LOTI-901809 format. One line per 8 residues: number of its first residue (from 1); for each residue z, y, x of C-alpha. Coordinates in nm, 2 decimals, padded with zeros to 4 digits, m for minus. Example, Ala and Ser with C-alpha at 12.3 -4.5 7.8 and 13.67 -1.06 7.14 Angstrom:
BEGIN
1	00.78/m00.45/01.23 ~ 00.71/m00.11/01.37
//
This chain:
BEGIN
1	m06.39/14.30/06.23 ~ m06.41/13.93/06.31 ~ m06.29/13.80/06.64 ~ m06.40/13.50/06.81 ~ m06.33/13.30/07.12 ~ m06.58/13.40/07.40 ~ m06.79/13.10/07.54 ~ m06.67/12.90/07.85
9	m06.92/13.05/08.08 ~ m06.85/13.40/07.98 ~ m06.49/13.33/08.02 ~ m06.51/13.16/08.36 ~ m06.74/13.48/08.46 ~ m06.43/13.70/08.34 ~ m06.17/13.51/08.52 ~ m06.38/13.50/08.86
17	m06.43/13.87/08.84 ~ m06.05/13.93/08.78 ~ m05.96/13.70/09.07 ~ m06.20/13.87/09.29 ~ m06.04/14.20/09.19 ~ m05.69/14.08/09.26 ~ m05.78/13.92/09.59 ~ m05.94/14.26/09.69
25	m05.63/14.43/09.63 ~ m05.38/14.22/09.79 ~ m05.60/14.07/10.08 ~ m05.80/14.28/10.34 ~ m06.14/14.18/10.23 ~ m06.41/14.46/10.36 ~ m06.66/14.34/10.11 ~ m06.48/14.39/09.76
33	m06.16/14.58/09.90 ~ m06.29/14.91/09.79 ~ m06.42/14.80/09.43 ~ m06.12/14.57/09.35 ~ m06.01/14.78/09.05 ~ m06.36/14.80/08.91 ~ m06.39/14.42/08.94 ~ m06.07/14.37/08.75
41	m06.16/14.61/08.50 ~ m06.50/14.48/08.44 ~ m06.37/14.13/08.38 ~ m06.13/14.24/08.13 ~ m06.39/14.46/07.96 ~ m06.61/14.14/07.94 ~ m06.33/13.96/07.77 ~ m06.29/14.22/07.53
49	m06.64/14.24/07.46 ~ m06.70/13.87/07.43 ~ m06.40/13.85/07.18 ~ m06.57/14.14/06.98 ~ m06.92/14.02/06.98 ~ m06.99/13.63/06.83 ~ m07.17/13.43/07.05 ~ m07.14/13.59/07.38
//
């Protein structure tokens, strides 16, 4: 399996999801507070998939 760096857009979306997940965990935000773990997991999974699939 050849790994490649994700595109900038994909990387920034994953970082945004991760930051929202962390903010939802440490700051009382009613909109994302309940799904903070899933946002963080989704951001990490997006980075893993983008690294494994070329051109994502």
